[in-house]
N, C-alpha and C positions, 0 to 999 in steps of 0.2 A: 177857533178850532171847535169842531163838533164834539160834544161830550156824550159818552155812552155809559149809562148806569146799568150794571148787569151783575148776574151771579156767576160763579165759577163753573157751575155744572147745571145740567137739566136740558131737555130737548129744545126749549124755546130760547134760552140764553145761548146755547151752543150754535144755534142757527147763525147768530150774529158773529160769533167768534170764528166759525169756519168761513163764513162769507167774507169778513174783513181780511182774513188771510189770503183767500183766493183772489179777491178784488185788488189787493195790494195797496190799500189806503193807509196813508201815514198820518193824515191830519185828523185823527180821532183820539180823544183823550178817554181812556177807559177808567171808570170809577167803579171798582168792584166792591159790592156789598155782601155781607154775610146773610145767608138765608134766615128766615125767622125761626127762632128756637122755642117760642111759646106765645101764648096769647098776651096781648097788651104791649108788645114791643115792635109792632109793625103797623104802618110804614115808618121807616126812620125819617128823621128830620130832613135828610138830604133830598128825599123825593116826595115828601108829604104834600107839598104845594104843586107838584108836577102831575100827579096821577090820581084821579078820583078812586081808582080801584086799588092803588098801591102795588100793582103788578110790575114786573120787570120782564124784558128790557125796556128802557126808555132812552130816547136820544133828545138832546137839546142842541139845535143848530146855532150858528153864529148870530142869526137874526132873531133868536128867541123862539123859533118854531119848536114845539114839543110834539113828539110822536111816540105813542106807545103801541104795543102789539107788534110782534116780531115781523109778520108778513108786511104790514104797513111800513115798517122801518126799512125793510129790504126795498120795497117799491120807491120809497122816498129817496133813499141814497142813490138808487139807479137813476132817478129823475134829476138829481142835483149834483152828482159827482161824475167826473169823466173817468176814463180808463176802460178796462175790459168790460164789454157789454155782457152782463150775466143774466139777461132775460132771453137772449137769442137774437140772431142777426136779421131775421125776416119775420113777417107776421105769422107765418106757419110755425117757425121755431118758437116764437114767443107764446103762441097758443099751446104748443106742446109742453112748454115749461109750466104754464099755468095748469094744464090738465094733470100732469104728474104731481105737481105741488098740491093740488086740491085733494087728490086721492091719498097721498101720504099724510096730509094734514088730517083727513078724516080717519085714517088708520090710527093716528096718534090720539085722536079724541076718543075712539072706541077703546084703545088700550088704557087710557086714563080712567074710563069707567070700570074696566076690569081691575085695575090696581086700586082704585079708590074704594071699591066695594068688596075686594077680596084679599088685599095684601095685609100682612101682619102690621104694617105701618098704620093701618086704620082700625085695628082691633080695639074693642072697647069704646068705639064711637057709634053714632047713630047710622053710620054709612055702611056697616057690614051687611052684605046680602049675597048669598051664594048664587041665587038665580040671576041677579043683575050682573054679577061678575061673569057668569057663563055667557050671557048675551054679549057683553063687551068683548070677551075673548073670541067668540065666534065671528063677530063682525070685524074684529081686528085682523084675523087671519084671512078673511074674505078679501079685505082691502089689500093685504100683502100679495095675494095671488093675482088680484087685478093689476097691481103695479108690475108684477113679474110679466104679465101678458103684454103690458104696454111697452116694455123695454125691447128695443130692437137690437141689432148687432153692433151698435155704436159703442164708443168707449165710455160715454157718460150716460146718465140715467134718462136724459131727455134728448140726446142727440150727440153730435160730434164735438161739441165744446162744453166746458163746464158752465153750469148755470145755477141759479138760486135753487132749483129743484134738487140738485146734488147736495147743497148745503142743508136743506130741510130734511131730506131723506137720511143723510148721514147722521145728523144730530139725533133724529128719532131712533133709528135702528141701533146706533151705538149705545144710547142710553138704555134702551129696553133690553139689549143683550147683556151689557156689562153691569148695569145696576140691578136689574130684576132677574137676569139669567134666563131670559126667554129667547130662544134661537129663531132664526129665519127658517121657515119650513123647508124640508129637504127637497120638495118638489118645486121650489122657487129657485131654480138653478141660475137663471139670468140675474135675478136680484142678488143672490149670494155671490155670484162672480163679480158683479158691479161693486158690492160692498167690500169684497177682498181687495179689488183694485184701488178703490178710493181710500181704504184704510192705510194704504202705503203713502199717501200724499202728506206733505208737511202740515197741511191744514187739519188733518184728522185729529179729533179730540183724544184726550187721555182719560184714564180712570182715576179721577181725583175726587173721591166721595167721602163724606163723613162716615167714619167706621161704624158707628152705632146704627145709623139709618141704613147703611149698606147691608149690615148683617140681617136686619129685619126684612129688607126688600128682596134679597136673593132667594131664588127658588120659588118664584111666584106660582109656577105651574103646580108644583107639589103642594104648596099652601092651599091652593084652591081646588085641587083634584082635577085639573083641566089638562087634557092632552091636546096636542095639535090635531085638528080634525083632518081626516083623509077623504 
């Protein structure tokens, strides 16, 4: 049985959680670890020999294959497990899935810059920088608007069937909205409509965050004095 080492929350761990629910895989053993709470206690012994970076998620397959990094894990499972094809049924569909996934992943990277250099979670560290936070926020919203323009009238974010792009986008937007309190821009109507639809699916994540961290993270826009650009 494949083993998945993962956290309970966060955009990268939640990609896998949503994906496994949509894929309907039952032969995966989930090993849930607690996020690091301080220096010197990470990585835990359970993954120390598996990941040079100590990052999660990580999968270990039956034959001993180890894969880290969430997008690589999604690709690996699609290549090695049967069931619902979540990359798309045609070359065109698969290219569309990769396009949307890439843009959403870039958006999440820029949001990470905004949060890392502007959030109260980073106060008192060497990372605090209003100018850098502003750049990250501006580029984040640009990528959301690009994603909105890429969405057609289909039910799912990359087409007529659920794909890994839906899993990546839902994990990112849910975390950013519920943990940091940053909404989807009002002019991204198609993206907002998709988010509302997908939020009703059984695979949609819940808001299960450590209370202390959550209190510091909420209200990122007010913390950094950044408004949604128009």
